[in-house]
Chimera marker file (.cmm) of the C-alpha trace (Angstrom):
<marker_set name="trace">
<marker id="1" x="37.816" y="-37.009" z="8.715" r="1" g="1" b="0" radius="0.5"/>
<marker id="2" x="40.767" y="-38.861" z="10.240" r="1" g="1" b="0" radius="0.5"/>
<marker id="3" x="40.145" y="-42.353" z="11.484" r="1" g="1" b="0" radius="0.5"/>
<marker id="4" x="39.709" y="-42.460" z="15.230" r="1" g="1" b="0" radius="0.5"/>
<marker id="5" x="41.842" y="-44.751" z="17.325" r="1" g="1" b="0" radius="0.5"/>
<marker id="6" x="40.573" y="-47.476" z="19.589" r="1" g="1" b="0" radius="0.5"/>
<marker id="7" x="41.592" y="-45.274" z="22.542" r="1" g="1" b="0" radius="0.5"/>
<marker id="8" x="39.520" y="-42.378" z="21.176" r="1" g="1" b="0" radius="0.5"/>
<marker id="9" x="36.481" y="-44.589" z="20.734" r="1" g="1" b="0" radius="0.5"/>
<marker id="10" x="36.824" y="-46.197" z="24.139" r="1" g="1" b="0" radius="0.5"/>
<marker id="11" x="37.266" y="-42.846" z="25.860" r="1" g="1" b="0" radius="0.5"/>
<marker id="12" x="34.191" y="-41.550" z="24.033" r="1" g="1" b="0" radius="0.5"/>
<marker id="13" x="32.188" y="-44.464" z="25.434" r="1" g="1" b="0" radius="0.5"/>
<marker id="14" x="33.391" y="-43.691" z="28.947" r="1" g="1" b="0" radius="0.5"/>
<marker id="15" x="32.401" y="-40.037" z="28.492" r="1" g="1" b="0" radius="0.5"/>
<marker id="16" x="28.965" y="-40.718" z="27.013" r="1" g="1" b="0" radius="0.5"/>
<marker id="17" x="27.894" y="-43.781" z="28.972" r="1" g="1" b="0" radius="0.5"/>
<marker id="18" x="27.898" y="-42.685" z="32.593" r="1" g="1" b="0" radius="0.5"/>
<marker id="19" x="26.494" y="-44.165" z="35.763" r="1" g="1" b="0" radius="0.5"/>
<marker id="20" x="23.042" y="-43.184" z="37.050" r="1" g="1" b="0" radius="0.5"/>
<marker id="21" x="24.688" y="-40.479" z="39.152" r="1" g="1" b="0" radius="0.5"/>
<marker id="22" x="26.151" y="-38.955" z="35.989" r="1" g="1" b="0" radius="0.5"/>
<marker id="23" x="29.696" y="-39.885" z="36.961" r="1" g="1" b="0" radius="0.5"/>
<marker id="24" x="32.050" y="-41.517" z="34.500" r="1" g="1" b="0" radius="0.5"/>
<marker id="25" x="32.729" y="-45.159" z="35.263" r="1" g="1" b="0" radius="0.5"/>
<marker id="26" x="36.228" y="-45.926" z="36.513" r="1" g="1" b="0" radius="0.5"/>
<marker id="27" x="38.414" y="-48.455" z="34.764" r="1" g="1" b="0" radius="0.5"/>
<marker id="28" x="38.113" y="-50.609" z="37.876" r="1" g="1" b="0" radius="0.5"/>
<marker id="29" x="34.298" y="-50.507" z="37.849" r="1" g="1" b="0" radius="0.5"/>
<marker id="30" x="34.271" y="-51.597" z="34.211" r="1" g="1" b="0" radius="0.5"/>
<marker id="31" x="36.815" y="-54.369" z="34.828" r="1" g="1" b="0" radius="0.5"/>
<marker id="32" x="34.795" y="-55.716" z="37.783" r="1" g="1" b="0" radius="0.5"/>
<marker id="33" x="31.535" y="-55.628" z="35.822" r="1" g="1" b="0" radius="0.5"/>
<marker id="34" x="33.155" y="-57.415" z="32.887" r="1" g="1" b="0" radius="0.5"/>
<marker id="35" x="34.713" y="-60.005" z="35.193" r="1" g="1" b="0" radius="0.5"/>
<marker id="36" x="31.198" y="-60.739" z="36.466" r="1" g="1" b="0" radius="0.5"/>
<marker id="37" x="30.361" y="-61.913" z="32.924" r="1" g="1" b="0" radius="0.5"/>
<marker id="38" x="33.225" y="-64.435" z="33.008" r="1" g="1" b="0" radius="0.5"/>
<marker id="39" x="35.732" y="-62.453" z="30.935" r="1" g="1" b="0" radius="0.5"/>
<marker id="40" x="38.972" y="-61.585" z="32.704" r="1" g="1" b="0" radius="0.5"/>
<marker id="41" x="40.212" y="-58.049" z="32.107" r="1" g="1" b="0" radius="0.5"/>
<marker id="42" x="42.160" y="-55.806" z="34.460" r="1" g="1" b="0" radius="0.5"/>
<marker id="43" x="41.609" y="-52.149" z="35.173" r="1" g="1" b="0" radius="0.5"/>
<marker id="44" x="45.249" y="-51.526" z="34.198" r="1" g="1" b="0" radius="0.5"/>
<marker id="45" x="44.666" y="-53.161" z="30.816" r="1" g="1" b="0" radius="0.5"/>
<marker id="46" x="41.617" y="-50.956" z="30.254" r="1" g="1" b="0" radius="0.5"/>
<marker id="47" x="43.773" y="-47.958" z="31.235" r="1" g="1" b="0" radius="0.5"/>
<marker id="48" x="46.407" y="-49.047" z="28.688" r="1" g="1" b="0" radius="0.5"/>
<marker id="49" x="43.747" y="-49.316" z="25.984" r="1" g="1" b="0" radius="0.5"/>
<marker id="50" x="42.376" y="-45.859" z="26.875" r="1" g="1" b="0" radius="0.5"/>
<marker id="51" x="45.866" y="-44.329" z="26.806" r="1" g="1" b="0" radius="0.5"/>
<marker id="52" x="46.781" y="-46.099" z="23.537" r="1" g="1" b="0" radius="0.5"/>
<marker id="53" x="49.592" y="-47.965" z="25.292" r="1" g="1" b="0" radius="0.5"/>
<marker id="54" x="47.931" y="-51.104" z="23.948" r="1" g="1" b="0" radius="0.5"/>
<marker id="55" x="45.909" y="-51.083" z="20.750" r="1" g="1" b="0" radius="0.5"/>
<marker id="56" x="45.339" y="-54.678" z="19.736" r="1" g="1" b="0" radius="0.5"/>
<marker id="57" x="42.941" y="-56.267" z="22.236" r="1" g="1" b="0" radius="0.5"/>
<marker id="58" x="41.431" y="-59.669" z="21.711" r="1" g="1" b="0" radius="0.5"/>
<marker id="59" x="38.017" y="-59.865" z="20.123" r="1" g="1" b="0" radius="0.5"/>
<marker id="60" x="36.757" y="-61.316" z="23.415" r="1" g="1" b="0" radius="0.5"/>
<marker id="61" x="37.861" y="-58.159" z="25.240" r="1" g="1" b="0" radius="0.5"/>
<marker id="62" x="36.242" y="-55.920" z="22.625" r="1" g="1" b="0" radius="0.5"/>
<marker id="63" x="33.024" y="-57.920" z="22.916" r="1" g="1" b="0" radius="0.5"/>
<marker id="64" x="33.110" y="-57.548" z="26.698" r="1" g="1" b="0" radius="0.5"/>
<marker id="65" x="33.734" y="-53.790" z="26.503" r="1" g="1" b="0" radius="0.5"/>
<marker id="66" x="31.001" y="-53.384" z="23.903" r="1" g="1" b="0" radius="0.5"/>
<marker id="67" x="28.660" y="-55.432" z="26.081" r="1" g="1" b="0" radius="0.5"/>
<marker id="68" x="29.357" y="-53.297" z="29.145" r="1" g="1" b="0" radius="0.5"/>
<marker id="69" x="28.630" y="-50.076" z="27.263" r="1" g="1" b="0" radius="0.5"/>
<marker id="70" x="25.665" y="-51.538" z="25.396" r="1" g="1" b="0" radius="0.5"/>
<marker id="71" x="27.051" y="-50.961" z="21.923" r="1" g="1" b="0" radius="0.5"/>
<marker id="72" x="27.671" y="-53.340" z="19.025" r="1" g="1" b="0" radius="0.5"/>
<marker id="73" x="31.227" y="-54.619" z="18.761" r="1" g="1" b="0" radius="0.5"/>
<marker id="74" x="31.339" y="-53.021" z="15.292" r="1" g="1" b="0" radius="0.5"/>
<marker id="75" x="31.500" y="-49.684" z="17.176" r="1" g="1" b="0" radius="0.5"/>
<marker id="76" x="35.253" y="-50.275" z="17.440" r="1" g="1" b="0" radius="0.5"/>
<marker id="77" x="35.731" y="-51.135" z="13.738" r="1" g="1" b="0" radius="0.5"/>
<marker id="78" x="33.297" y="-49.041" z="11.694" r="1" g="1" b="0" radius="0.5"/>
<marker id="79" x="33.343" y="-45.243" z="12.029" r="1" g="1" b="0" radius="0.5"/>
<marker id="80" x="29.825" y="-45.023" z="10.594" r="1" g="1" b="0" radius="0.5"/>
<marker id="81" x="28.567" y="-47.222" z="13.425" r="1" g="1" b="0" radius="0.5"/>
<marker id="82" x="30.654" y="-45.221" z="15.895" r="1" g="1" b="0" radius="0.5"/>
<marker id="83" x="29.084" y="-41.949" z="14.745" r="1" g="1" b="0" radius="0.5"/>
<marker id="84" x="25.543" y="-43.335" z="14.837" r="1" g="1" b="0" radius="0.5"/>
<marker id="85" x="25.985" y="-44.846" z="18.304" r="1" g="1" b="0" radius="0.5"/>
<marker id="86" x="27.625" y="-41.680" z="19.656" r="1" g="1" b="0" radius="0.5"/>
<marker id="87" x="24.686" y="-39.601" z="18.411" r="1" g="1" b="0" radius="0.5"/>
<marker id="88" x="22.266" y="-41.969" z="20.113" r="1" g="1" b="0" radius="0.5"/>
<marker id="89" x="24.269" y="-41.931" z="23.355" r="1" g="1" b="0" radius="0.5"/>
<marker id="90" x="24.443" y="-38.123" z="23.318" r="1" g="1" b="0" radius="0.5"/>
<marker id="91" x="20.663" y="-37.895" z="22.860" r="1" g="1" b="0" radius="0.5"/>
<marker id="92" x="20.123" y="-40.433" z="25.632" r="1" g="1" b="0" radius="0.5"/>
<marker id="93" x="22.462" y="-38.551" z="27.955" r="1" g="1" b="0" radius="0.5"/>
<marker id="94" x="20.699" y="-35.243" z="27.227" r="1" g="1" b="0" radius="0.5"/>
<marker id="95" x="17.361" y="-36.890" z="28.002" r="1" g="1" b="0" radius="0.5"/>
<marker id="96" x="18.772" y="-38.352" z="31.225" r="1" g="1" b="0" radius="0.5"/>
<marker id="97" x="20.019" y="-34.909" z="32.319" r="1" g="1" b="0" radius="0.5"/>
<marker id="98" x="16.605" y="-33.397" z="31.526" r="1" g="1" b="0" radius="0.5"/>
<marker id="99" x="14.804" y="-36.114" z="33.496" r="1" g="1" b="0" radius="0.5"/>
<marker id="100" x="17.156" y="-35.652" z="36.441" r="1" g="1" b="0" radius="0.5"/>
<marker id="101" x="16.369" y="-31.933" z="36.488" r="1" g="1" b="0" radius="0.5"/>
<marker id="102" x="12.631" y="-32.647" z="36.350" r="1" g="1" b="0" radius="0.5"/>
<marker id="103" x="12.980" y="-35.105" z="39.214" r="1" g="1" b="0" radius="0.5"/>
<marker id="104" x="14.846" y="-32.554" z="41.322" r="1" g="1" b="0" radius="0.5"/>
<marker id="105" x="12.122" y="-29.999" z="40.656" r="1" g="1" b="0" radius="0.5"/>
<marker id="106" x="9.421" y="-32.522" z="41.533" r="1" g="1" b="0" radius="0.5"/>
<marker id="107" x="11.128" y="-33.390" z="44.815" r="1" g="1" b="0" radius="0.5"/>
<marker id="108" x="11.378" y="-29.715" z="45.775" r="1" g="1" b="0" radius="0.5"/>
<marker id="109" x="7.719" y="-29.166" z="44.862" r="1" g="1" b="0" radius="0.5"/>
<marker id="110" x="6.674" y="-32.181" z="46.941" r="1" g="1" b="0" radius="0.5"/>
<marker id="111" x="8.651" y="-30.862" z="49.912" r="1" g="1" b="0" radius="0.5"/>
<marker id="112" x="7.016" y="-27.452" z="49.579" r="1" g="1" b="0" radius="0.5"/>
<marker id="113" x="3.516" y="-28.947" z="49.272" r="1" g="1" b="0" radius="0.5"/>
<marker id="114" x="4.011" y="-31.074" z="52.371" r="1" g="1" b="0" radius="0.5"/>
<marker id="115" x="5.423" y="-28.135" z="54.323" r="1" g="1" b="0" radius="0.5"/>
<marker id="116" x="2.416" y="-26.061" z="53.306" r="1" g="1" b="0" radius="0.5"/>
<marker id="117" x="0.137" y="-28.549" z="55.049" r="1" g="1" b="0" radius="0.5"/>
<marker id="118" x="1.960" y="-28.162" z="58.380" r="1" g="1" b="0" radius="0.5"/>
<marker id="119" x="1.083" y="-25.843" z="61.228" r="1" g="1" b="0" radius="0.5"/>
<marker id="120" x="3.072" y="-22.584" z="61.433" r="1" g="1" b="0" radius="0.5"/>
<marker id="121" x="5.151" y="-23.966" z="64.333" r="1" g="1" b="0" radius="0.5"/>
<marker id="122" x="6.026" y="-27.140" z="62.417" r="1" g="1" b="0" radius="0.5"/>
<marker id="123" x="6.867" y="-25.137" z="59.262" r="1" g="1" b="0" radius="0.5"/>
<marker id="124" x="9.246" y="-23.004" z="61.316" r="1" g="1" b="0" radius="0.5"/>
<marker id="125" x="10.838" y="-26.195" z="62.680" r="1" g="1" b="0" radius="0.5"/>
<marker id="126" x="11.242" y="-27.594" z="59.149" r="1" g="1" b="0" radius="0.5"/>
<marker id="127" x="12.817" y="-24.301" z="57.987" r="1" g="1" b="0" radius="0.5"/>
<marker id="128" x="15.277" y="-24.373" z="60.885" r="1" g="1" b="0" radius="0.5"/>
<marker id="129" x="16.223" y="-27.955" z="60.051" r="1" g="1" b="0" radius="0.5"/>
<marker id="130" x="16.542" y="-27.093" z="56.361" r="1" g="1" b="0" radius="0.5"/>
<marker id="131" x="18.817" y="-24.160" z="57.240" r="1" g="1" b="0" radius="0.5"/>
<marker id="132" x="21.082" y="-26.452" z="59.296" r="1" g="1" b="0" radius="0.5"/>
<marker id="133" x="21.307" y="-29.022" z="56.486" r="1" g="1" b="0" radius="0.5"/>
<marker id="134" x="21.864" y="-26.271" z="53.886" r="1" g="1" b="0" radius="0.5"/>
<marker id="135" x="24.739" y="-24.705" z="55.870" r="1" g="1" b="0" radius="0.5"/>
<marker id="136" x="26.302" y="-28.109" z="56.461" r="1" g="1" b="0" radius="0.5"/>
<marker id="137" x="26.204" y="-29.003" z="52.772" r="1" g="1" b="0" radius="0.5"/>
<marker id="138" x="27.679" y="-25.652" z="51.754" r="1" g="1" b="0" radius="0.5"/>
<marker id="139" x="30.474" y="-26.115" z="54.311" r="1" g="1" b="0" radius="0.5"/>
<marker id="140" x="31.193" y="-29.619" z="52.979" r="1" g="1" b="0" radius="0.5"/>
<marker id="141" x="31.485" y="-28.171" z="49.458" r="1" g="1" b="0" radius="0.5"/>
<marker id="142" x="33.810" y="-25.462" z="50.787" r="1" g="1" b="0" radius="0.5"/>
<marker id="143" x="31.421" y="-22.669" z="49.904" r="1" g="1" b="0" radius="0.5"/>
<marker id="144" x="31.207" y="-21.198" z="53.405" r="1" g="1" b="0" radius="0.5"/>
<marker id="145" x="27.980" y="-19.762" z="54.766" r="1" g="1" b="0" radius="0.5"/>
<link id1="1" id2="2" r="1" g="1" b="0" radius="0.2"/>
<link id1="2" id2="3" r="1" g="1" b="0" radius="0.2"/>
<link id1="3" id2="4" r="1" g="1" b="0" radius="0.2"/>
<link id1="4" id2="5" r="1" g="1" b="0" radius="0.2"/>
<link id1="5" id2="6" r="1" g="1" b="0" radius="0.2"/>
<link id1="6" id2="7" r="1" g="1" b="0" radius="0.2"/>
<link id1="7" id2="8" r="1" g="1" b="0" radius="0.2"/>
<link id1="8" id2="9" r="1" g="1" b="0" radius="0.2"/>
<link id1="9" id2="10" r="1" g="1" b="0" radius="0.2"/>
<link id1="10" id2="11" r="1" g="1" b="0" radius="0.2"/>
<link id1="11" id2="12" r="1" g="1" b="0" radius="0.2"/>
<link id1="12" id2="13" r="1" g="1" b="0" radius="0.2"/>
<link id1="13" id2="14" r="1" g="1" b="0" radius="0.2"/>
<link id1="14" id2="15" r="1" g="1" b="0" radius="0.2"/>
<link id1="15" id2="16" r="1" g="1" b="0" radius="0.2"/>
<link id1="16" id2="17" r="1" g="1" b="0" radius="0.2"/>
<link id1="17" id2="18" r="1" g="1" b="0" radius="0.2"/>
<link id1="18" id2="19" r="1" g="1" b="0" radius="0.2"/>
<link id1="19" id2="20" r="1" g="1" b="0" radius="0.2"/>
<link id1="20" id2="21" r="1" g="1" b="0" radius="0.2"/>
<link id1="21" id2="22" r="1" g="1" b="0" radius="0.2"/>
<link id1="22" id2="23" r="1" g="1" b="0" radius="0.2"/>
<link id1="23" id2="24" r="1" g="1" b="0" radius="0.2"/>
<link id1="24" id2="25" r="1" g="1" b="0" radius="0.2"/>
<link id1="25" id2="26" r="1" g="1" b="0" radius="0.2"/>
<link id1="26" id2="27" r="1" g="1" b="0" radius="0.2"/>
<link id1="27" id2="28" r="1" g="1" b="0" radius="0.2"/>
<link id1="28" id2="29" r="1" g="1" b="0" radius="0.2"/>
<link id1="29" id2="30" r="1" g="1" b="0" radius="0.2"/>
<link id1="30" id2="31" r="1" g="1" b="0" radius="0.2"/>
<link id1="31" id2="32" r="1" g="1" b="0" radius="0.2"/>
<link id1="32" id2="33" r="1" g="1" b="0" radius="0.2"/>
<link id1="33" id2="34" r="1" g="1" b="0" radius="0.2"/>
<link id1="34" id2="35" r="1" g="1" b="0" radius="0.2"/>
<link id1="35" id2="36" r="1" g="1" b="0" radius="0.2"/>
<link id1="36" id2="37" r="1" g="1" b="0" radius="0.2"/>
<link id1="37" id2="38" r="1" g="1" b="0" radius="0.2"/>
<link id1="38" id2="39" r="1" g="1" b="0" radius="0.2"/>
<link id1="39" id2="40" r="1" g="1" b="0" radius="0.2"/>
<link id1="40" id2="41" r="1" g="1" b="0" radius="0.2"/>
<link id1="41" id2="42" r="1" g="1" b="0" radius="0.2"/>
<link id1="42" id2="43" r="1" g="1" b="0" radius="0.2"/>
<link id1="43" id2="44" r="1" g="1" b="0" radius="0.2"/>
<link id1="44" id2="45" r="1" g="1" b="0" radius="0.2"/>
<link id1="45" id2="46" r="1" g="1" b="0" radius="0.2"/>
<link id1="46" id2="47" r="1" g="1" b="0" radius="0.2"/>
<link id1="47" id2="48" r="1" g="1" b="0" radius="0.2"/>
<link id1="48" id2="49" r="1" g="1" b="0" radius="0.2"/>
<link id1="49" id2="50" r="1" g="1" b="0" radius="0.2"/>
<link id1="50" id2="51" r="1" g="1" b="0" radius="0.2"/>
<link id1="51" id2="52" r="1" g="1" b="0" radius="0.2"/>
<link id1="52" id2="53" r="1" g="1" b="0" radius="0.2"/>
<link id1="53" id2="54" r="1" g="1" b="0" radius="0.2"/>
<link id1="54" id2="55" r="1" g="1" b="0" radius="0.2"/>
<link id1="55" id2="56" r="1" g="1" b="0" radius="0.2"/>
<link id1="56" id2="57" r="1" g="1" b="0" radius="0.2"/>
<link id1="57" id2="58" r="1" g="1" b="0" radius="0.2"/>
<link id1="58" id2="59" r="1" g="1" b="0" radius="0.2"/>
<link id1="59" id2="60" r="1" g="1" b="0" radius="0.2"/>
<link id1="60" id2="61" r="1" g="1" b="0" radius="0.2"/>
<link id1="61" id2="62" r="1" g="1" b="0" radius="0.2"/>
<link id1="62" id2="63" r="1" g="1" b="0" radius="0.2"/>
<link id1="63" id2="64" r="1" g="1" b="0" radius="0.2"/>
<link id1="64" id2="65" r="1" g="1" b="0" radius="0.2"/>
<link id1="65" id2="66" r="1" g="1" b="0" radius="0.2"/>
<link id1="66" id2="67" r="1" g="1" b="0" radius="0.2"/>
<link id1="67" id2="68" r="1" g="1" b="0" radius="0.2"/>
<link id1="68" id2="69" r="1" g="1" b="0" radius="0.2"/>
<link id1="69" id2="70" r="1" g="1" b="0" radius="0.2"/>
<link id1="70" id2="71" r="1" g="1" b="0" radius="0.2"/>
<link id1="71" id2="72" r="1" g="1" b="0" radius="0.2"/>
<link id1="72" id2="73" r="1" g="1" b="0" radius="0.2"/>
<link id1="73" id2="74" r="1" g="1" b="0" radius="0.2"/>
<link id1="74" id2="75" r="1" g="1" b="0" radius="0.2"/>
<link id1="75" id2="76" r="1" g="1" b="0" radius="0.2"/>
<link id1="76" id2="77" r="1" g="1" b="0" radius="0.2"/>
<link id1="77" id2="78" r="1" g="1" b="0" radius="0.2"/>
<link id1="78" id2="79" r="1" g="1" b="0" radius="0.2"/>
<link id1="79" id2="80" r="1" g="1" b="0" radius="0.2"/>
<link id1="80" id2="81" r="1" g="1" b="0" radius="0.2"/>
<link id1="81" id2="82" r="1" g="1" b="0" radius="0.2"/>
<link id1="82" id2="83" r="1" g="1" b="0" radius="0.2"/>
<link id1="83" id2="84" r="1" g="1" b="0" radius="0.2"/>
<link id1="84" id2="85" r="1" g="1" b="0" radius="0.2"/>
<link id1="85" id2="86" r="1" g="1" b="0" radius="0.2"/>
<link id1="86" id2="87" r="1" g="1" b="0" radius="0.2"/>
<link id1="87" id2="88" r="1" g="1" b="0" radius="0.2"/>
<link id1="88" id2="89" r="1" g="1" b="0" radius="0.2"/>
<link id1="89" id2="90" r="1" g="1" b="0" radius="0.2"/>
<link id1="90" id2="91" r="1" g="1" b="0" radius="0.2"/>
<link id1="91" id2="92" r="1" g="1" b="0" radius="0.2"/>
<link id1="92" id2="93" r="1" g="1" b="0" radius="0.2"/>
<link id1="93" id2="94" r="1" g="1" b="0" radius="0.2"/>
<link id1="94" id2="95" r="1" g="1" b="0" radius="0.2"/>
<link id1="95" id2="96" r="1" g="1" b="0" radius="0.2"/>
<link id1="96" id2="97" r="1" g="1" b="0" radius="0.2"/>
<link id1="97" id2="98" r="1" g="1" b="0" radius="0.2"/>
<link id1="98" id2="99" r="1" g="1" b="0" radius="0.2"/>
<link id1="99" id2="100" r="1" g="1" b="0" radius="0.2"/>
<link id1="100" id2="101" r="1" g="1" b="0" radius="0.2"/>
<link id1="101" id2="102" r="1" g="1" b="0" radius="0.2"/>
<link id1="102" id2="103" r="1" g="1" b="0" radius="0.2"/>
<link id1="103" id2="104" r="1" g="1" b="0" radius="0.2"/>
<link id1="104" id2="105" r="1" g="1" b="0" radius="0.2"/>
<link id1="105" id2="106" r="1" g="1" b="0" radius="0.2"/>
<link id1="106" id2="107" r="1" g="1" b="0" radius="0.2"/>
<link id1="107" id2="108" r="1" g="1" b="0" radius="0.2"/>
<link id1="108" id2="109" r="1" g="1" b="0" radius="0.2"/>
<link id1="109" id2="110" r="1" g="1" b="0" radius="0.2"/>
<link id1="110" id2="111" r="1" g="1" b="0" radius="0.2"/>
<link id1="111" id2="112" r="1" g="1" b="0" radius="0.2"/>
<link id1="112" id2="113" r="1" g="1" b="0" radius="0.2"/>
<link id1="113" id2="114" r="1" g="1" b="0" radius="0.2"/>
<link id1="114" id2="115" r="1" g="1" b="0" radius="0.2"/>
<link id1="115" id2="116" r="1" g="1" b="0" radius="0.2"/>
<link id1="116" id2="117" r="1" g="1" b="0" radius="0.2"/>
<link id1="117" id2="118" r="1" g="1" b="0" radius="0.2"/>
<link id1="118" id2="119" r="1" g="1" b="0" radius="0.2"/>
<link id1="119" id2="120" r="1" g="1" b="0" radius="0.2"/>
<link id1="120" id2="121" r="1" g="1" b="0" radius="0.2"/>
<link id1="121" id2="122" r="1" g="1" b="0" radius="0.2"/>
<link id1="122" id2="123" r="1" g="1" b="0" radius="0.2"/>
<link id1="123" id2="124" r="1" g="1" b="0" radius="0.2"/>
<link id1="124" id2="125" r="1" g="1" b="0" radius="0.2"/>
<link id1="125" id2="126" r="1" g="1" b="0" radius="0.2"/>
<link id1="126" id2="127" r="1" g="1" b="0" radius="0.2"/>
<link id1="127" id2="128" r="1" g="1" b="0" radius="0.2"/>
<link id1="128" id2="129" r="1" g="1" b="0" radius="0.2"/>
<link id1="129" id2="130" r="1" g="1" b="0" radius="0.2"/>
<link id1="130" id2="131" r="1" g="1" b="0" radius="0.2"/>
<link id1="131" id2="132" r="1" g="1" b="0" radius="0.2"/>
<link id1="132" id2="133" r="1" g="1" b="0" radius="0.2"/>
<link id1="133" id2="134" r="1" g="1" b="0" radius="0.2"/>
<link id1="134" id2="135" r="1" g="1" b="0" radius="0.2"/>
<link id1="135" id2="136" r="1" g="1" b="0" radius="0.2"/>
<link id1="136" id2="137" r="1" g="1" b="0" radius="0.2"/>
<link id1="137" id2="138" r="1" g="1" b="0" radius="0.2"/>
<link id1="138" id2="139" r="1" g="1" b="0" radius="0.2"/>
<link id1="139" id2="140" r="1" g="1" b="0" radius="0.2"/>
<link id1="140" id2="141" r="1" g="1" b="0" radius="0.2"/>
<link id1="141" id2="142" r="1" g="1" b="0" radius="0.2"/>
<link id1="142" id2="143" r="1" g="1" b="0" radius="0.2"/>
<link id1="143" id2="144" r="1" g="1" b="0" radius="0.2"/>
<link id1="144" id2="145" r="1" g="1" b="0" radius="0.2"/>
</marker_set>
């Protein structure tokens, strides 16, 4: 297997280590979070590293990036470590997706249980409100009604 570049490894971290919402962190979000630790790094420098425009960062910057993503700094130097960490991150991400789906199902079940305890008039009111919110969300997504 060909050795992976620093850009490849960094991009893999961005893809596998997402925010709680499941969205990939932006270069700016990472730069700000790293700056909060006392290490100065710009979002444009992170972009250059990700695009392989720069490929020789300081050890301090690699430590800061590794710290943000919660991986050992050896992730960037040792492909065996990279593979092991990527496997762990993929498993963690799969588990996070599964838990998010369970949570969504639990919320819907809780809503249904609460609605079931309402009077018929109040249930009708809740359904009308739910229809309004549903149509509004579909319109915002451009799905029409």
